[in-house]
C-alpha positions as CSV (number, residue, x, y, z in Angstrom):
1,M,0.0,0.0,0.0
2,A,2.8,2.4,0.9
3,R,4.6,1.5,-2.3
4,Q,1.5,2.3,-4.3
5,Y,1.0,5.6,-2.5
6,N,4.7,6.6,-3.1
7,A,4.4,5.6,-6.8
8,A,1.3,7.7,-7.2
9,K,2.9,10.6,-5.4
10,A,6.0,10.4,-7.6
11,L,3.8,10.3,-10.7
12,R,1.9,13.4,-9.6
13,D,5.2,15.2,-8.9
14,L,6.5,14.2,-12.3
15,N,3.3,15.5,-14.0
16,T,3.7,18.7,-12.1
17,W,7.2,19.2,-13.3
18,V,6.3,18.3,-16.9
19,L,3.6,21.0,-16.8
20,L,6.0,23.5,-15.3
21,A,8.8,22.8,-17.6
22,P,7.8,25.1,-20.5
23,A,7.3,28.0,-18.1
24,I,10.6,27.3,-16.4
25,L,12.5,27.0,-19.7
26,F,10.9,30.3,-20.9
27,F,11.8,32.1,-17.6
28,V,15.4,30.9,-17.7
29,G,15.9,31.6,-21.4
30,Y,14.0,34.9,-21.4
31,Q,14.8,36.3,-18.0
32,V,17.7,34.6,-16.1
33,Y,20.1,34.1,-19.0
34,P,19.9,37.6,-20.4
35,I,20.5,39.0,-16.9
36,I,23.6,36.8,-16.3
37,R,24.8,37.7,-19.8
38,V,24.5,41.4,-19.2
39,I,26.3,41.1,-15.9
40,W,29.2,39.2,-17.6
41,I,29.4,41.8,-20.4
42,S,29.6,44.6,-17.9
43,F,32.9,43.2,-16.7
44,T,34.4,43.0,-20.2
45,D,35.3,45.4,-23.1
46,F,32.7,43.8,-25.3
47,E,32.1,45.7,-28.5
48,F,29.6,44.4,-31.0
49,L,31.3,45.8,-34.2
50,T,34.7,44.2,-33.6
51,N,35.8,40.7,-34.5
52,E,38.1,40.5,-31.5
53,P,37.0,38.5,-28.5
54,A,35.9,40.4,-25.4
55,N,38.6,40.8,-22.7
56,W,37.9,40.7,-19.0
57,V,38.4,44.2,-17.6
58,G,37.0,43.7,-14.1
59,V,35.4,46.7,-12.6
60,D,36.9,49.2,-15.0
61,N,33.5,49.9,-16.7
62,Y,31.9,50.6,-13.3
63,I,34.7,52.9,-12.2
64,E,34.4,54.8,-15.5
65,A,30.6,55.1,-15.0
66,F,30.9,56.2,-11.4
67,N,33.4,58.9,-12.3
68,D,31.3,60.2,-15.2
69,P,29.2,63.1,-14.0
70,L,26.7,62.3,-16.8
71,M,25.9,59.0,-15.0
72,W,24.6,60.8,-11.9
73,T,23.0,63.6,-13.9
74,S,21.1,61.1,-16.0
75,L,19.9,59.2,-13.0
76,W,18.7,62.4,-11.3
77,R,16.7,63.3,-14.5
78,A,15.0,59.9,-14.4
79,A,14.3,60.3,-10.7
80,L,12.9,63.8,-11.3
81,F,10.5,62.5,-14.0
82,T,9.4,59.7,-11.6
83,M,8.6,62.3,-8.9
84,M,6.4,64.1,-11.4
85,F,4.7,61.0,-12.8
86,L,4.3,58.6,-9.8
87,P,1.9,60.7,-7.6
88,G,-0.4,61.5,-10.5
89,T,-0.6,57.9,-11.6
90,I,-1.8,56.9,-8.1
91,I,-3.9,59.9,-6.9
92,F,-6.0,60.6,-10.0
93,P,-7.0,56.9,-10.7
94,L,-7.8,56.4,-7.0
95,L,-10.1,59.4,-6.9
96,L,-11.7,58.5,-10.3
97,A,-12.2,54.9,-9.2
98,I,-14.1,56.1,-6.0
99,L,-16.4,58.3,-8.1
100,V,-17.1,55.5,-10.7
101,D,-17.7,53.0,-7.9
102,R,-20.5,55.1,-6.6
103,V,-22.4,55.0,-9.8
104,R,-25.4,52.7,-9.1
105,E,-26.8,52.5,-12.7
106,P,-25.2,49.3,-14.2
107,G,-25.3,50.5,-17.8
108,L,-23.8,53.9,-16.9
109,A,-21.1,52.3,-14.8
110,T,-20.1,50.0,-17.6
111,F,-20.0,52.9,-20.1
112,Y,-17.6,54.8,-17.8
113,R,-15.4,51.8,-17.5
114,V,-15.3,51.4,-21.3
115,V,-14.4,55.0,-21.9
116,L,-11.7,54.9,-19.2
117,L,-10.0,52.0,-21.0
118,I,-9.9,53.7,-24.4
119,P,-6.5,55.4,-23.9
120,A,-5.0,52.2,-22.6
121,I,-5.8,50.3,-25.9
122,I,-4.4,53.0,-28.2
123,P,-1.0,51.9,-29.7
124,S,2.0,53.7,-28.3
125,T,3.0,55.1,-31.7
126,L,-0.4,56.8,-32.1
127,V,-0.2,58.2,-28.5
128,F,3.2,59.7,-29.2
129,V,2.2,61.2,-32.5
130,L,-1.0,62.6,-31.0
131,W,0.7,64.3,-28.0
132,K,3.6,65.5,-30.1
133,W,1.1,67.3,-32.3
134,M,-0.8,68.7,-29.2
135,Y,2.5,70.0,-27.8
136,N,3.6,71.5,-31.1
137,Y,4.9,75.1,-30.6
138,Q,3.2,76.6,-33.7
139,V,0.2,74.4,-34.7
140,G,-0.6,72.5,-31.5
141,P,-4.1,72.9,-30.0
142,I,-2.7,73.6,-26.5
143,N,-0.7,76.7,-27.6
144,F,-3.6,77.7,-29.9
145,V,-5.9,77.8,-26.8
146,L,-3.4,79.7,-24.7
147,V,-2.6,82.2,-27.5
148,E,-5.8,82.6,-29.6
149,V,-8.5,81.8,-27.1
150,L,-7.3,82.8,-23.6
151,E,-4.7,85.3,-25.0
152,I,-2.4,84.5,-22.1
153,F,0.6,84.3,-24.4
154,T,1.6,85.5,-27.9
155,F,3.2,83.3,-30.6
156,H,6.5,84.9,-29.6
157,N,6.5,83.8,-26.0
158,A,4.2,80.7,-26.1
159,P,5.4,77.8,-24.0
160,Q,7.9,75.5,-25.7
161,W,6.7,72.1,-24.4
162,L,9.2,69.9,-26.0
163,G,12.7,70.3,-27.4
164,G,14.8,70.0,-24.3
165,T,13.2,72.8,-22.3
166,P,12.3,72.6,-18.6
167,L,8.7,71.8,-19.6
168,T,9.7,68.7,-21.4
169,L,9.7,66.3,-18.5
170,P,6.3,67.6,-17.0
171,S,4.8,67.4,-20.5
172,I,5.8,63.7,-20.9
173,A,4.6,63.0,-17.4
174,I,1.2,64.5,-18.2
175,M,1.0,62.3,-21.3
176,E,1.9,59.2,-19.3
177,I,-0.6,59.9,-16.6
178,W,-3.4,60.4,-19.2
179,W,-2.3,57.2,-21.0
180,G,-2.5,55.0,-18.0
181,L,-5.4,56.7,-16.2
182,G,-8.1,54.2,-17.2
183,Y,-5.8,51.2,-16.8
184,H,-4.9,52.2,-13.3
185,T,-8.4,53.1,-12.4
186,I,-9.6,49.6,-13.2
187,F,-7.1,48.3,-10.7
188,F,-8.6,50.4,-8.0
189,L,-12.1,49.5,-9.1
190,A,-11.3,45.9,-8.7
191,G,-10.0,46.6,-5.2
192,L,-13.1,48.6,-4.3
193,A,-15.4,45.8,-5.5
194,V,-14.1,43.3,-2.9
195,I,-14.5,45.7,0.1
196,P,-17.7,44.6,1.9
197,K,-20.4,47.3,1.6
198,D,-21.5,46.7,5.2
199,L,-18.2,48.1,6.5
200,N,-19.1,51.5,5.1
201,E,-22.6,51.3,6.3
202,A,-21.5,50.3,9.8
203,A,-19.0,53.2,9.9
204,R,-21.7,55.7,8.8
205,L,-23.9,54.4,11.6
206,D,-21.1,55.1,14.0
207,G,-20.9,58.7,12.8
208,A,-18.0,58.5,10.4
209,N,-17.8,61.1,7.7
210,E,-16.7,60.6,4.1
211,W,-13.1,61.5,4.8
212,Q,-13.0,59.1,7.8
213,L,-14.5,56.3,5.6
214,F,-11.9,56.9,2.9
215,W,-8.9,57.0,5.3
216,H,-9.8,54.3,7.8
217,V,-11.9,51.9,5.7
218,T,-11.1,52.2,2.0
219,M,-7.4,53.1,2.0
220,P,-6.2,50.2,4.3
221,R,-8.0,47.7,2.0
222,L,-6.5,49.2,-1.1
223,A,-3.0,49.1,0.2
224,P,-2.0,45.9,-1.6
225,I,-3.2,47.2,-4.9
226,M,-1.5,50.5,-4.3
227,M,1.8,48.8,-3.4
228,I,1.7,46.8,-6.7
229,L,0.9,49.9,-8.8
230,V,3.6,52.0,-7.1
231,V,6.3,49.4,-7.6
232,L,5.3,48.7,-11.2
233,R,5.0,52.3,-12.2
234,F,8.2,53.3,-10.4
235,G,10.1,50.7,-12.4
236,T,8.6,51.8,-15.7
237,S,9.0,55.5,-15.0
238,M,12.7,55.2,-14.0
239,A,13.4,53.1,-17.1
240,V,11.4,55.1,-19.8
241,I,13.3,55.1,-23.1
242,D,10.9,55.2,-26.1
243,E,9.3,58.5,-25.1
244,Y,12.6,60.1,-24.5
245,L,14.0,59.0,-27.8
246,I,11.0,60.4,-29.6
247,F,10.6,63.7,-27.7
248,G,14.3,64.4,-26.8
249,G,16.7,62.4,-29.0
250,F,20.3,62.1,-28.0
251,N,21.0,65.7,-26.9
252,R,23.0,65.3,-23.7
253,A,21.8,68.7,-22.4
254,S,18.2,67.7,-22.7
255,P,16.2,66.7,-19.6
256,T,15.2,63.6,-21.4
257,Y,18.8,62.3,-21.6
258,T,18.4,59.9,-18.7
259,W,20.5,56.9,-17.8
260,T,18.5,54.7,-20.2
261,I,19.3,57.0,-23.1
262,F,22.9,57.2,-21.9
263,M,23.1,53.4,-21.9
264,Y,21.5,53.1,-25.4
265,D,23.7,55.9,-26.7
266,Q,26.9,54.1,-25.6
267,A,25.7,50.7,-26.8
268,F,24.4,51.6,-30.2
269,K,25.2,55.1,-31.3
270,I,28.7,56.1,-30.3
271,G,31.9,54.7,-31.8
272,L,32.2,51.0,-31.7
273,W,29.1,50.3,-29.7
274,R,30.6,49.9,-26.2
275,Q,28.2,47.2,-24.9
276,G,30.5,46.5,-21.9
277,F,30.3,50.1,-20.6
278,A,26.6,50.3,-21.5
279,A,26.0,47.1,-19.5
280,A,27.7,48.7,-16.5
281,I,25.5,51.7,-16.8
282,G,22.4,49.5,-16.9
283,M,23.5,47.5,-13.9
284,I,24.1,50.6,-11.8
285,G,20.7,52.0,-12.8
286,S,19.0,48.6,-12.0
287,V,20.7,48.4,-8.6
288,V,19.6,52.0,-7.7
289,M,16.0,51.1,-8.8
290,M,15.9,47.9,-6.7
291,F,17.1,49.8,-3.7
292,F,14.2,52.2,-3.9
293,V,11.8,49.5,-4.7
294,V,12.6,47.8,-1.4
295,I,11.9,51.2,0.4
296,L,8.6,51.6,-1.5
297,I,7.5,48.1,-0.6
298,Y,8.2,48.8,3.0
299,I,6.3,52.1,2.9
300,F,3.2,50.9,1.1
301,R,3.0,47.4,2.7
302,P,-0.4,46.5,4.0
303,R,-0.9,47.4,7.7
304,D,-3.7,44.9,8.5
């Protein structure tokens, strides 16, 4: 009997590993191996356009990156963008989700949810083209309203939203907040849906006002969702690259020249494609991000 039980257990374990094997192979090949490869490259003088084998240089690439002022300037630019983007991508969807959650008409509530998801399903290329046109200095609708309708500015002193000006990072942050507004709102709506309604009713009977309901009943139960969104959005905002390439290019003086552009510039644009040095830049940026992710997880951890 014991042998039959052990054989059945072994067969179940084997079936489990057989089912997990594709996912494990994909994870190792698509995630683990590239990370190990990049770490190895960061300690070499690997250059893609040369036929010579890569030489081990130790921490020389890291020393060069640490001593390059552009490394820290580019990291600070990414952090500055994150500080502009991250609060908006949490606060606005949270408030919007609370408003939509209070709509009692099912058809109207569904309509609001569909409208909110429209920006999230628009391809990134169309989003970039749309907002680049809206921010256009001469023909963009934003400056048209400011100049022709409100008459706050003239065409000579109208805001230059893009092109490496101080307004470039806030402009991109606004675009990103709008783009993800509906997607993030759905996250909070899912969290609000599982909060028992009788908790709010009981709190109201005890004399709690709307602010007390929000702070003491709603917020603690949305903490896990908020933590996930904060961590995910922090990672994406610190590692933005496509938007910076489109709106800022490779101008080192531009606010959009962050550590991701610095890495890409070194790897694919300058000289012999210094992948070893670029990999070191990427690893430094990744370690900095992971350090702050740990802090964010601690701050936004669920308290109950």
